[in-house]
N, C-alpha and C positions, 0 to 999 in steps of 0.2 A: 549372559555374562554378568557376574556380580562383583563390582569393585567397591570395597568397603569405604564408607565415608569417614573422613578424618575430622577430628574435633574442630580444628581451626577453620576448615572448609564449612562445616555445619554452622559455626558461629557467624561466619560472613554471610551465609545465605539467610539465616534467621534474622540478622540485623537488617538486611534488605527487605525482607517480607514484613517485618514490624513497621519499618518506615513507610511502606506503601499503605498498610492499614491505617496508620496514623494520619497520613495525608487524606485518605478517603473519608475518615470519620470527622476530621476537623472541617473539611470542606463541606460536609453534609449540612452543617448548620447554616451555611450561606446559600444553599440551594433550596429556598423556600417556595419558589414559583417555577412554573414550566420554563419561562424565559431564562431564568438563571440556570436551570438544569441543562439547557441547550447551549447557551453562549456565555455563561458566567455573568459578569456585570458589564461586558463589552469595554473593559478598561485595562486589558493586559498590555504590558509594554512589548515592544518589538523583539527584544532579545529573548524574552521568555517564550513568546509565541514561536520564534524561529527554532529555539531548542526543542520545543514540544513537537514541531513539525519533524525535526530530525528524529526525535524519539519515536514518533508514529510511523515514519517510513522505514526506519532501520529496524526491521522485524527479525524473526527467526530465519526468514528467507535470506536476509543479508548475513546474519551471524553464522548460519550453518550451511545454507544451500549455495551461497556464492563460493565459499571455500571448496565445497563439494564439486561445483561446476568446474572450477580451476583445477582441482585434483584429477578429475576424470578426463577433462578435455583440454581447454585452454581459456583464454580471456575473451573470447568473442562475445559472451553474454554481458561483459562490461560495457560493450558498445551501447546497449540500451540506456545505461545511466550516464554515458558521456553526452547524451542529448539534453540533459537537464539544464545547463546554463543557457542554451539556445531558447528553450521553451520558457524558462524563467523570465526572460526579457519580455516575452509576449504577456506573461501573467502580470508583471509589474505595470506595464503600459496599458493593458486592455482589461484583463479579467478582474483584477482587484477593484478598479473604479466601478465596474458593473455591479459587483456584489455589495459594495459599500454605499451605493447611491441611495438606497431606500430603507435601510434598517432590516434587510432580509435575514432570515435564519437558515434557509435551505437553498441549495444550488438549483433545485427544481422549481422553486417559486418563479424564477426567471422564465423557465420553459412554459409555465402556465400563462404568464403575462404575454409572452411573445407568440405562442402557437396554440394555446388552449389545453384542454384537459387531457387529450390523448398523449401529447408529448410529455406532459408533466407526470402522468401516471406511468407511462412506459419508462421514462428516465428513473423514476423512483424504484420501480420493481427491478429494473436492470441493475441498479446500484445495489439494492439489497441482496440480490442473487450473487453477484460477483464478490461483494463484501463477505458474505457468509462463507463462500468457498475459500477466500483468502484467509479468513480467521481460522477455518478448519486446518489449512496448511500450516499456519503459524503455530497453532496449538500442538499439532502432531510433531513438528520439528522440535519444539521445546521439550516434548516428552522423551526424546531420544537420550540426551545426557542424563536426565533424571532416572531413566530406567537403568542405565549403566551404573549410576551412583548408588542406587538403593536396592536394586534387585527386584523391586516391585514390578508387577506386570505393567506393560505399556497402557493397557486399558484403564487401570486404576490411576496411573499417573495423569493421564489425560483428564479423567473425571475430577480428580483432586485439584489440578491446576485450574480447570475451568471454574469450579466452584469458588476458589480463592479470588480469582480476578473479578468474578461476579459480585463478591461481597463489597469490595471497595468502590467498584464502578457504579453499582446500583445506588449506593449510599450518596455519593458526592456529585455525580454528573460532570459537566464540563469543567468546573472549577478543579475537581480532582484530576481529570484527564490532563489538563494543561500543566499543572505543577508536577504530577507524577511522571509525565512523559519527559519533562525537562530534566528531572533528576535521573530518570532511566537513560536518557541520551548520554549523560556524562558517564554513567556506569558502563554503558555499552562500549563507548570509545575507549575507556580505560581497560576494559576486559580484552578488547581486540589488540590494543598495544601490548599488554602483558603476554598474551598468547603468542603474538608474532615475535616478541623479544625472546621468549623462551625457546621457540623453535630455532631461531638463529643461534641462540646460546648453545643448544644441543648439537648443532652441526659443526663439524671440525673447521670447515671453511667459511662459516657464517654467511653473510649477505652475498659475497662474491661467489660462493659455491652455488647458491640458489640461482643466481643469474646465469652462471656458466652451464649448469646442468639443465636448467629450465630452457635456455635457448637451444641447447643441443637436442631437446625433445619437442621443440615447437610449442612450449607451454605458454609463451607470451603472445601467441598469435591472436589477432583480432578476426581471423577467418579469411577466406578467399575474397578477393575483390572483384570476382567475376559477377556479371549480371545473370544470375541463374535463380529463377523463382522457385525451383524445386529443392534448393539446398539452403543450408543455414550459413549463408555468406555474410560478409560485413554489411552489405547493403540491405539484405533481408532484415538483419537485426537492427540496423540503424533506423530504417523506416518504421519498424515495430516500436523502437524507442521513442521516436517523435510522436507517433500516435498514442503510445502509452502515457507519455508525460503531458501531452495536450489534454488527454482525458483527465489525468490527475489534477492538473492545475486549473482546468475549466469546470470540471463536473464532479470531482471527488469530494464528497461531502465532508470527509475528515479534514480536508484542506480548506474548503470554503468556510466551514465553521470557524476556523482560525482567522481567516480574512476578516470576518465580521465580528469576532470576539476581541480583536485588537483595539487599542485605544483610539486610533485614527487611521486614515488611509496611509499616511506616511509611515506609521508603525507597522502596518500590514505589509507594506513594501519592504521595509527593513527586514522584517521577519523572513520574507520569501528570499531575499538576497542572501541573508545569513545562512539559511538552510541550504541554498544552492551552492554557496561557497564552501561549506564544510562537507556536504554529502559526498561529492565526487572523490575527494581524497580518502574518505572513510571507506567507500565501496572499493576503491583501488587497494586499500590495505587488506581488505578481506579476500580479494582475489590473490594477493601476494601471499597471504597465509596459506591458501590452498596449494599454490605452487610450491611453497616452502615445505609443506607436509609431503607433497609428492617426492621432492628431493630427499627429505629426511628418511622416508621409508625405502627409498632406493639405496641410500647409503647404509641404513641400519634396518634391514628387513625384519619384519615381525609377522610370523605365520598367521596370527590372529587377525591382522588387518585385511588379509585376502578374503576373509569370511564376512567382512563388514559391508554394509551399504555405504555408498559414498557420503551420505549425510551423517554417518556415524564416526567417520575417521577423526574429525576434529575433537569431538567429545572424548573419544578413546585416548587421543594424545594427551589432552588436558588431565585426564584422570589417571594416567599411567606415568607421566613424565614431569608434570608441573608440581612444584613443592606445595605442601599443605599451606593453606592460607591464601597464597596466590591463586591456586586452583579454585578456591571458594569464591574469590572475586570474579573469576571468569565464569563460573557457574551462575553466580548472581547476575552477571551480564547477559547470559543466555536466557535466564528467566525474564530479565528486564526487556530483552529484545521481543519476547513474545507478549508480555503483559502490556507493553506500551501500544503495540499494534492492536491487541484485543480490546483494551479499554477504549481506545479511540474508535475502533470499528463498531463496537456494540452501542456506544453512545451516539454515533452518527446514524446507525440504523434506527435507534429509538427516536431520534430527532425527525428523520424524514417520515417515519411511520405516523407520528403525531401531526407534524406540520403539513405534510403533503397528502396524507390519506385520511386520517381521522378528522382533523379540523375542517377541511373544505368539503369532504364527501361522506364519510362513514359515520361521523359523530359530531355534527355541527351544533354549535351553540351550547356546548357543555361548559361546566365550570373549569377554572384554572386548576383546581385540585384534581379534577378528573383527568385532565391532560397530563399532569405531573405523575399521577399514579399509573396512567397508561404508559408513559415513557419508561417508568421503572419496570413494569411488566414486560414491555417490549425488549428492554435490556436483558432481562432474565431469559426470555424465550430465545433471543439471539445467541446467548451463551450456550444454552442447551443444544441448539441446532449445530453450533460450531463444534461442540464436543462430539456429536454424532458424526459430523463430517471428518473430524480428526481420526475417529475410530475406523472410518472407511479408508482414509489414506494410509493408515498403518498396515492395511492389507493389500495395498495397490503396488504392483511392480512398476518401477520407474527408474530413469537414469539419474535424475536428481530433482528435488522439489522445485528448484528454480526453473528447470525446463517445464515442469508441469504448470507453474505459474504463468509463464509466457504463453504456453499453448492455450490455457484457459482464457486468459485475457483476449487473445486474438480470436479464438473460435466463438466465445460467448459474449464478447464485448458489444456486438451489434453495431448500431449506427449512432451511438450516443455522442461520440466526439463530433461527428458530422452535423448532428442537430445543433450543437452549440456554435460551431463555425458558421453554419448557414444563418443562425439567429444573429450572431454578432456582426457578420460581414455583408449581409444582403438586406435589402428592403423589399424586394419583390416577393420572396417566398412567404406564403401565408400558411395557416394551419391545414387547409384543404390539400394543397400541393404537397406539404410535408407528410401528411397522413398516408396519401397514396404511395409516395416514394418510400416511406417507412415500411409499408406492407411488402413491397417488392424487395427491399433491402433485407428484411428479416427472412424471406423465403430464400434469397440468394445466400445469406449467412448460413442457413440450415444446410443447403446443398453443398456449399464449399466446406463447411465444417465437417459434415459426414464424409465427404470425399477425402479431406486431409487426414482424418482419423481412420481411413480405410474401411469404413463401414459399408460404403457403396461398392458395387462391383467395379472392377478396374476399368471396364469399358465406359462406365458412366462418369468417371472422374476427370477433372481438369488438373494438370500438373502444377499445382500451387502448394508451396510449403505451408504448414499450419500457421507459421508466424505471419504470413502475408494475408491471411483471411480477413482480419479486421481492417487492414488498410484498403484492400480491394472493395470490401463492402461499403466503407465510408466514402470512398471516392465515387463509386457508382451511385450511392444514395444522394450525394450532394449534386452530382451532375443531373440526375433524374429530377430531383426536387426543383432545381433551378429551371430546367427545361420545361417542366410542367407549368411553372409560374409564368413562363413566356406565352403559353398557349391559351391561357384563360384570363378573362377580365375579372379583376378583383375589386371589391368595394374599398374606397379610400379609408385609411385607418391611421390614427395618430401613433407613431412609433417613437415618440420622444423618450429618450433614455433607454431604448431597447436595442439600438444598433450603434456601431462605431460612427456612423454617419449622422446620427441624430442624438448623440449624447447630450444630456442636459446636466450641468454641474449642480449637484445638490449638496448642501453643507452636511457634514457629519454631525452626529449628535454630540460627540466628544471633541475636545480641542485637538487641533492638528499641529504637527511640526512642520519643518521646512518641506517644501515640495508637495504638500498635500493637495 
């Protein structure tokens, strides 16, 4: 389907792209060392870091897949994100002080200090794998409206978008990422507001009609409240949400880099609270957009919509109903949704590749210039792999990309969240107990994952929904690791600063505000 681009829309998109390039190349002059490339100058204010967190987390999955999920089903997948404020409190009280205490750059440096090389390398490789899959999903979702807009094949749109993001991210590093993501966050929220406003404007009954028709069709449901592990109930999704956000706030490198790039512990806490306070209403808005589109196409049927994938419905509406100029802002917001996630993701992959793999193990004792160049190469490689993954997703049959995201996190997430919780909250578990429990947990993860995806014969499967796999694996891992630690005598070890029971307050390098 080829919908011709209108000049005002093209100008809005071009203005956005030029702005991103300008930010990248201006920031490049300040990224002269590997340290600056990874965390800037560690002097970003809380409001800027908070907006950049919002920009990083609100990806194409939010902008396109959440409306698609609401359009096809209901609001039950919003439950995942309703867990954010709860977990944010834990992050502010516990996680941020841990990462601020010693000038760390990577989330996985902590695992090395607490448990040794196996935990650090496992955490790093697990993060890189999941991040590459996420970036591929984001890049694919961004390509859908661009294909509608230009008529260019999906493959070429994916390749072109990937190369563009690579240009400004490779150049500027973290300085670029923080400023670009903050600008992109504002554009994305504006784009969502404009889209929702126009859907309501096009409906004869406006907001009230969406509520009436949506309720009649159960579109606002958060799912069944039955305790059924085999179904996508409220509790299934809520537990997945807690595990998901514990993982993000404790072990997601894109977030940890922002903790340590903030000016002080107080500013990092402000950033986290700002993000958490804004994000839930924004996610709710995108679910409401999906429900509004469902109502709109029931009231005003369009035969073309029946032929579209769920992820294509919102772009189709924008390009067929929203006036020129306004549509361009929304299209720029879709681009921003993808680019902010991709630039953060590839920068974080480059960071952990250098900090957790090259510096300590694979290329020790090299010059700072070598590590800076290695980071730029790693950024480029991550972009290429993400483009390949996006091409794969373009050929994959699916309900919606948000559903794919939740399944991927649950099935491939392993025991990483459990490792951090064991590290933070226990003193008994050491590297030996953890390594044995981790081996068992990964085997269990493989078994449950293959079963939930129906790869194993039915007689071999356990009736656990794919959303539950990650939670089950982490609980079993933590119980086994702690149990093993009770059975063996361990050598005394100084854990000062490594658990919540042995925290040692260390001053930040930069000045702090109240409550630091």
